[in-house]
N, C-alpha and C positions, 0 to 999 in steps of 0.2 A: 596589958600595957604593950604598946607598939614600940618596936626598936627603930631607932632612927638609922637609916642606911646612908652611908657616905659614899657617894659616887664621885669619881674624879671628874672635874670640870674640863671641858674641851677648851683649849686655848686658841685664840686667833680667829675663830668664827669661820664662816663660809668662804670668804675670800682666801684665807690662809690654806684651807683644805684644797680649794681649786688650784691655787698656786703650786702646792706640793704635788698634786696629781699631774700638772702640766709641765713640771720641771723635768729636764732630761735625766735619765738614770746615770749614775756614776759609771765610768768605763768598765770597772770590774764587775758591775752588776748587770750589764746588758746581756741578754740571752744570745744575741747574735752580734758578733763583732766582725769588722772587715778583716779578711785574710785568715779566717779560721782554717785549720787543716781539713782537707777533704780528700776525695779521690780513692776512698777505700772500696766503693761500690764498683764492681767490674762485671757487667753483664755478659761481656764477650771474653772468650779465651784469646790468648795471643795469636793462635792460628786463625781465629775468626776475624780479628782486627787486620791481620796480614791479608786475608782474602779480600776484605773490603778495600784495603789500600791498593792491591793489585788490580781490582776491578775499576777503581777510580783512575789509575794510571792507564789502563786499557781504554777507557772511555775518552780520556783526554788525548790519547795518541791516535785512536782510530776514528772517533766521532768528532771530537774537537768542539769548537765554538762557532756558532753562526752569527751573522749580523754584528760583528764587533765594530766599534767605531774606528774610523781611519787612524786616529791618534793611537789607539790601542794596537792596531795592526802594525803600525810603524814601530812602536816600542817593542812589541813582542817578537816580531820577525828579526829585529836587530839583536834580540837576546837569544834567538835560535828557534823560535816557533816557525812553522811552515804554513804558508797560505796556499791552499789547494786550488785547483781550477774551478771547483764548486763554490769558492768563496769562504770555505770553512777554515778556521785557524786551528791547526793541530799542534800539539805539544809533545815532542819526543820525551820518552821516559827519563832520559838523562837530564834534560832541562828541568823537569819537575822535581826530580830527586835532588839536583844541585840547589834549586831554589829552596826546597824544604830544609836541606842541610845548612844553608847559610842564613836562614831566618832566625830572628831573635827568639829566644825561648822565654824571655821575660821582658815585659814593657811596663812602664809606669804611666798611669793616668794621673796627671798632676791636678790637685785641687788649689783653690785660692790660698788656702792655708796648708803648708806642708804636712800638718798632722792629718789631713784628709786625703793625702795621696794614696792611690790604690796600686799596689804592685801586682800585676797580673802574670801568673806563671806558676810552674811547679804544681803543688797540690793545694794552693790557697783557693778558697771559695769566697765569693763576694755576692751579696744580694742587693737588688735594687727594684724599684717599682716600675721603672720604664715609663713613668708618667709624664715625661717631659717631651713627648713627641708632638709638639705644637705646630710643627711645619711638616710639609710633605712635598714631594716632587709631583707637579702636575704633568701627567704622562703626555697629554696632548701638546701643551705649550713648553714642556721641558723646563719649567721655572718652579722655584719654591713658592709655596703659598701657605696660608694658614689652613690647618686641618678643620674639617667640619664634622658635625655629628654623623652625617652620612658616610664620611670616610671611616669613622670608627665602626659603624655598622658593617661596612663592606669588608673591613679587615677581618 
């Protein structure tokens, strides 16, 4: 005598299953949420970071920047940068340190809906696909143009 097995029936069919799979997860179920705390990984010591900072200040002060656009030269020399006889724009240490000290430590990238705003700063970590680079600057013409498959290959 065979026993009759009762198996629960699936409700809704194929379309219901597809719709369930394609629906976004509830906020509390998402594995990655914008603004999760990060910043615990520290591959450099404080001394190592200070050495890099000092080397960057040395490079900006001694080597500087070549081929700056005239608008940049005008703006930066008015702020205290020095244009050398060799055409290089050099940045005194104090100018760079003052600029860093006065820079915002937190900015907000505003979304169309405020619930999608991203607050950048502190130890918050955000992820993105960077998949929206559909335009690029044409180096020869200095104009924006649509990117091509070759551009992606060259990148």
